GUKOL-285618 format. One record per residue (C-alpha): residue number from 1; chain; y negated, z negated, x negated. Coordinates in steps of 0.25 Angstrom, whole numbers, plus 5000, padded with zeros to 4 digits. Each point is the difference from the previous one (the first is absolute). Example, Ala and Ser with C-alpha at 12.3 -4.5 7.8 and 13.67 -1.06 7.14 Angstrom:
BEGIN
REC vexse vomar    v    w    u
REC     1     A 5018 4969 4951
REC     2     A 4986 5002 4994
//
This chain:
BEGIN
REC vexse vomar    v    w    u
REC     1     A 5139 5002 4874
REC     2     A 4986 4998 5006
REC     3     A 4997 5015 4999
REC     4     A 5012 5003 5009
REC     5     A 4997 4990 5011
REC     6     A 4991 5005 5011
REC     7     A 4996 4994 5014
REC     8     A 5012 4990 4998
REC     9     A 4999 4988 5008
REC    10     A 5002 4986 4993
REC    11     A 4999 4988 5010
REC    12     A 4985 5000 5005
REC    13     A 4995 5009 4988
REC    14     A 5000 5015 4998
REC    15     A 5003 5006 4987
REC    16     A 4990 5012 4997
REC    17     A 5004 5010 4989
REC    18     A 5002 4989 4990
REC    19     A 5008 4987 5001
REC    20     A 4988 4992 4994
REC    21     A 4990 5005 5011
REC    22     A 5002 4992 5013
REC    23     A 4993 5001 5013
REC    24     A 5001 4988 5008
REC    25     A 5000 5000 5015
REC    26     A 5007 4994 5012
REC    27     A 5013 5006 5004
REC    28     A 4996 5009 5012
REC    29     A 5014 4998 5006
REC    30     A 4996 4986 5003
REC    31     A 4988 5005 5008
REC    32     A 5003 5003 5015
REC    33     A 4989 5011 5001
REC    34     A 4993 5007 5011
REC    35     A 4999 5014 5006
REC    36     A 4989 5008 4994
REC    37     A 4994 5003 5014
REC    38     A 4998 4985 5002
REC    39     A 4994 4998 4986
REC    40     A 4990 5012 5003
REC    41     A 4997 4994 5014
REC    42     A 4997 4987 4993
REC    43     A 4991 5007 4990
REC    44     A 4992 5007 5010
REC    45     A 4998 4988 5009
REC    46     A 4995 4993 4988
REC    47     A 4990 5011 4996
REC    48     A 4998 5010 5011
REC    49     A 4999 5014 4995
REC    50     A 4989 5003 5009
REC    51     A 4991 4992 4991
REC    52     A 5002 5010 4988
REC    53     A 4990 5011 4997
REC    54     A 5002 5014 5006
REC    55     A 5002 5006 4986
REC    56     A 5011 4990 4996
REC    57     A 5015 5002 5000
REC    58     A 5006 4987 5005
REC    59     A 5013 4995 5006
REC    60     A 5015 5004 4997
REC    61     A 4999 5011 4990
REC    62     A 5015 5001 4996
REC    63     A 5011 4997 5009
REC    64     A 5014 5001 4996
REC    65     A 5010 5005 5010
REC    66     A 5004 4989 5010
REC    67     A 5005 4989 5000
REC    68     A 4993 4993 4989
REC    69     A 5002 4985 4999
REC    70     A 4988 4995 4992
REC    71     A 5004 4988 4991
REC    72     A 4990 5001 4989
REC    73     A 4986 5004 5001
REC    74     A 4991 5002 4987
REC    75     A 4985 4999 5001
REC    76     A 4991 5008 4991
REC    77     A 4986 5005 4999
REC    78     A 5004 5013 4995
REC    79     A 5013 5007 5000
REC    80     A 5002 5006 4986
REC    81     A 5013 5005 4993
REC    82     A 5001 4986 4993
REC    83     A 4999 4993 5014
REC    84     A 5010 5009 5006
REC    85     A 5010 4997 4988
REC    86     A 4998 4985 5002
REC    87     A 5003 5002 5015
REC    88     A 5013 5007 4997
REC    89     A 5004 4989 4990
REC    90     A 4997 4989 5010
REC    91     A 5007 5007 5011
REC    92     A 4988 5001 5009
REC    93     A 5002 5009 5012
REC    94     A 4986 5000 5004
REC    95     A 4986 5001 4993
REC    96     A 4987 4995 5006
REC    97     A 4990 5007 4991
REC    98     A 4985 4997 5004
REC    99     A 4996 5014 4995
REC   100     A 5007 5011 5006
REC   101     A 5008 5008 4990
REC   102     A 5000 5012 5009
REC   103     A 4986 5004 5003
REC   104     A 4997 5015 4998
REC   105     A 5010 5009 5006
REC   106     A 5013 5002 4992
REC   107     A 5004 5015 5001
REC   108     A 5013 4998 4993
REC   109     A 5009 4989 4994
REC   110     A 5003 5003 4985
REC   111     A 5001 4992 4987
REC   112     A 4987 5006 4995
REC   113     A 4990 4990 5006
REC   114     A 5002 4985 4999
REC   115     A 4996 4998 5015
REC   116     A 5011 5010 5004
REC   117     A 5010 4992 4991
REC   118     A 4996 4987 5007
REC   119     A 5004 5006 5014
REC   120     A 5013 5006 4994
REC   121     A 5004 4987 4995
REC   122     A 4997 4992 5012
REC   123     A 5008 5010 5008
REC   124     A 5012 5000 4990
REC   125     A 5000 4985 5000
REC   126     A 4998 4998 5015
REC   127     A 4986 4992 4998
REC   128     A 4990 5000 5011
REC   129     A 4986 5001 4996
REC   130     A 4988 4994 5008
REC   131     A 4985 5000 4997
REC   132     A 4989 4992 5008
REC   133     A 4988 5003 4991
REC   134     A 4987 5000 5008
REC   135     A 5007 4993 5012
REC   136     A 5001 4988 4990
REC   137     A 4986 5002 4995
REC   138     A 4994 5000 5014
REC   139     A 5008 4989 5007
REC   140     A 4996 4985 5001
REC   141     A 5006 4992 4989
REC   142     A 5004 5012 4992
REC   143     A 4996 5006 4986
REC   144     A 4985 4999 5002
REC   145     A 5000 4986 5006
REC   146     A 5010 4995 4988
REC   147     A 4990 5006 4990
REC   148     A 4989 4993 5007
REC   149     A 5008 4987 5000
REC   150     A 4998 4998 4985
REC   151     A 4985 5001 4999
REC   152     A 4996 4986 5006
REC   153     A 4998 4993 5013
REC   154     A 4995 5009 5010
REC   155     A 4990 4999 5011
REC   156     A 5005 5013 5006
REC   157     A 5008 5012 4998
REC   158     A 4999 5012 5008
REC   159     A 5005 5015 4998
REC   160     A 4989 5009 4995
REC   161     A 5004 5010 5011
REC   162     A 5009 4996 5012
REC   163     A 5013 5008 5002
REC   164     A 5001 5007 5013
REC   165     A 5012 5003 5009
REC   166     A 5001 5014 5005
REC   167     A 5003 5001 5015
REC   168     A 5002 5011 5010
REC   169     A 4995 4996 5013
REC   170     A 4988 5001 5009
REC   171     A 4990 4991 5007
REC   172     A 4997 5003 5014
REC   173     A 4987 4994 5005
REC   174     A 4994 5000 5014
REC   175     A 4989 4993 5007
REC   176     A 5003 4996 5015
REC   177     A 4992 4992 5010
REC   178     A 5003 4985 5000
REC   179     A 5007 4999 5013
REC   180     A 5010 5010 4997
REC   181     A 5004 4995 4986
REC   182     A 5010 4990 5004
REC   183     A 5009 5009 5007
REC   184     A 4999 5011 4989
REC   185     A 5004 4989 4989
REC   186     A 5012 4996 5009
REC   187     A 5005 5014 5000
REC   188     A 4998 5002 4985
REC   189     A 5006 4987 4996
REC   190     A 5014 5005 5006
REC   191     A 5000 5011 4990
REC   192     A 4991 4996 4988
REC   193     A 5000 4987 4992
REC   194     A 4987 5003 4992
REC   195     A 4988 5000 5009
REC   196     A 4986 4995 4997
REC   197     A 4991 4996 5012
REC   198     A 4985 4998 4999
REC   199     A 4991 4996 5011
REC   200     A 4986 5007 4999
REC   201     A 4988 4998 5008
REC   202     A 5003 5010 5011
REC   203     A 5014 5004 4997
REC   204     A 5013 4997 4993
REC   205     A 5005 5007 4987
REC   206     A 5015 5002 4998
REC   207     A 5006 5005 4987
REC   208     A 5015 5003 5000
REC   209     A 5007 5003 4986
REC   210     A 5012 5009 5002
REC   211     A 5008 5010 4993
REC   212     A 4998 5015 5000
REC   213     A 5012 5001 5009
REC   214     A 4995 4991 5011
REC   215     A 4986 5004 5001
REC   216     A 5003 5008 5012
REC   217     A 5006 4987 5007
REC   218     A 4987 4993 4998
REC   219     A 4992 5012 5006
REC   220     A 5009 5000 5012
REC   221     A 4997 4985 5003
REC   222     A 4985 5003 4998
REC   223     A 5001 5012 5010
REC   224     A 5007 4991 5010
REC   225     A 4988 4990 5000
REC   226     A 4990 5012 5002
REC   227     A 4995 4999 4986
REC   228     A 4992 5013 4997
REC   229     A 5005 5008 4988
REC   230     A 4986 5000 4994
REC   231     A 5000 4985 5000
REC   232     A 5012 5000 4991
REC   233     A 4998 5000 4985
REC   234     A 5012 5003 4990
REC   235     A 4998 4995 4986
REC   236     A 5010 5004 4989
REC   237     A 5004 4987 4992
REC   238     A 5004 5004 4986
REC   239     A 5000 4987 4992
REC   240     A 4998 4985 5001
REC   241     A 4996 4991 4988
REC   242     A 5011 4990 4995
REC   243     A 4994 4987 4997
REC   244     A 5002 4993 4986
REC   245     A 5006 5013 4994
REC   246     A 4994 5011 4992
REC   247     A 4996 5006 4987
REC   248     A 4995 4991 4989
REC   249     A 4995 4986 5001
REC   250     A 4985 4994 5001
REC   251     A 5001 4986 4995
REC   252     A 4990 4989 5001
REC   253     A 5002 4988 4990
REC   254     A 4999 4986 5006
REC   255     A 4992 4997 4987
REC   256     A 4993 5010 4991
REC   257     A 5006 5000 4985
REC   258     A 4996 5007 4987
REC   259     A 5005 5014 4998
REC   260     A 5007 4995 4987
REC   261     A 5008 4989 5009
REC   262     A 5004 5010 5010
REC   263     A 5006 5009 4989
REC   264     A 5008 4988 4995
REC   265     A 5005 4998 5014
REC   266     A 5004 5015 5001
REC   267     A 5007 5000 4987
REC   268     A 5008 4987 5003
REC   269     A 5004 5006 5014
REC   270     A 5005 5013 4995
REC   271     A 5006 4994 4987
REC   272     A 4991 5009 4991
REC   273     A 4994 4998 4986
REC   274     A 4990 5010 5002
REC   275     A 4992 5007 5011
REC   276     A 4989 5011 4999
REC   277     A 4986 4996 5004
REC   278     A 4987 5007 5003
REC   279     A 4988 4990 5002
REC   280     A 4991 5004 5011
REC   281     A 4985 5004 4996
REC   282     A 4992 4988 4999
REC   283     A 5012 4991 5000
REC   284     A 5008 4992 4989
REC   285     A 5013 4992 4999
REC   286     A 4992 4988 5005
REC   287     A 4995 5007 5013
REC   288     A 5004 4993 5013
REC   289     A 5011 5007 5008
REC   290     A 5001 4997 5015
REC   291     A 5005 5013 5006
REC   292     A 5012 5009 4995
REC   293     A 5004 5013 5005
REC   294     A 5014 5004 4996
REC   295     A 5011 5010 5001
REC   296     A 5013 5000 4994
REC   297     A 5004 5012 4992
REC   298     A 4990 5011 4999
REC   299     A 4988 4994 5008
REC   300     A 4988 5009 4998
REC   301     A 5002 5007 5014
REC   302     A 5000 4987 5006
REC   303     A 4989 4992 4993
REC   304     A 4989 5010 4996
REC   305     A 4988 4997 5009
REC   306     A 5005 4986 5004
REC   307     A 4989 4989 4997
REC   308     A 5006 4989 4991
REC   309     A 4998 4993 4987
REC   310     A 5013 5004 4994
REC   311     A 5011 5012 5002
REC   312     A 5014 4997 4996
REC   313     A 5011 5011 5000
REC   314     A 5010 5006 4991
REC   315     A 4993 5012 4996
REC   316     A 4987 5008 5003
REC   317     A 4994 5013 4993
REC   318     A 4990 4999 4990
REC   319     A 4989 5005 5009
REC   320     A 5004 4991 5011
REC   321     A 4998 4988 4991
REC   322     A 4987 5005 4995
REC   323     A 4995 5001 5015
REC   324     A 5004 4986 5003
REC   325     A 4994 4994 4987
REC   326     A 4987 5008 5003
REC   327     A 4999 4992 5013
REC   328     A 5002 4987 4993
REC   329     A 5015 4998 5004
REC   330     A 5009 4996 4989
REC   331     A 5014 5006 5000
REC   332     A 5013 4994 4995
REC   333     A 5012 5010 4998
REC   334     A 5014 4995 4998
REC   335     A 5008 5013 4999
REC   336     A 5006 5006 5013
REC   337     A 5013 4993 5002
REC   338     A 4996 4987 4994
REC   339     A 4992 4997 5013
REC   340     A 5013 5003 5009
REC   341     A 5012 4996 4992
REC   342     A 4999 4985 5002
REC   343     A 5001 5001 5015
REC   344     A 5015 5003 4998
REC   345     A 5004 4986 4997
REC   346     A 4993 4995 5013
REC   347     A 5006 5011 5008
REC   348     A 5014 4996 4994
REC   349     A 4999 4987 5007
REC   350     A 4995 5005 5013
REC   351     A 5010 5011 5001
REC   352     A 5011 4990 4997
REC   353     A 4996 4991 5012
REC   354     A 4999 5013 5009
REC   355     A 5014 5005 4996
REC   356     A 5007 4987 4998
REC   357     A 5003 4996 4986
REC   358     A 5015 5000 5001
REC   359     A 5000 5014 5005
REC   360     A 4993 5008 4990
REC   361     A 4997 4998 4985
REC   362     A 4985 5003 4996
REC   363     A 4996 5002 4986
REC   364     A 4987 5004 4993
REC   365     A 5001 5011 4989
REC   366     A 4999 4995 4986
REC   367     A 4997 5014 4994
REC   368     A 4989 5003 5009
REC   369     A 4986 4999 4993
REC   370     A 4987 5007 4999
REC   371     A 5001 5012 4991
REC   372     A 4986 4996 4993
REC   373     A 4999 4988 4991
REC   374     A 4991 4995 4989
REC   375     A 5004 5004 4986
//
């Protein structure tokens, strides 16, 4: 009988292929749900996509035809075919996959490649797919800060490189006599809100931030106050730094600890029995560790050249490890997704509060795991 039952609901269980194999979940019919657009808006407010790297592919990657009422969200580090089957069995209609399952351009959708099959199944089963990836890495209290939280009490944690926000506006800068500054400022304030005024020794410097479209309006006001064109400097403003957000983390421990003890903290935090270790030249397991540079996932591009006692990441190439070791820096590698996956449990609690626990059910994948393991 079990061989003939497929996707048959029984109470709050789902019978999958065999009557002896049950997949427990909360019956989605009891969950109110939320419109997909509102869920996506919440995700983007939590981790703005402007924080992601320019090369990344983030945001809503698969959008079934509207309307879509999201009742169950499945969180995963990697969207594999096993995870997709799990989401279908548990009736998830949205998957938040940390790594984007669509990265390189897909020229066709067939059953020949596993990533194409993922997209086909998502569309067939009306499952939305969203990926935050490097936006979660860069944000404050994101993946990298979670990774750092298991290393010990910190004196300071700062991004290795700050994120920047791309903007398309201009700074219009002028210097005018002190006696004419007040009337000019009064006129500018009627049209512009972002004005900086500095009183110098013999004149006043006024800087107006405006969009490309209203630069002409600023010039007209300057002309009205007899400001010579040669006194006007227009500066292109392309980006501004975003404090507390960026790539990797530079950590300074409150108290130094032996390398061996730091390794123990890492293994406990990530629930790992083993990590890979390269001891820096002139160092040992008893060497004091005070500064730690880390980058979840693949950290070489973030960490190399950073001055620290220890590098912590998921993976680095052989030659990058040799480079660090030759500079007296020890390296701990935990495999790529092991440095990221644990954040999903923290995010589950955060997202539940943001969406309202009674509206959407949130589950963390039970089949998602790092493809590499010790044997």
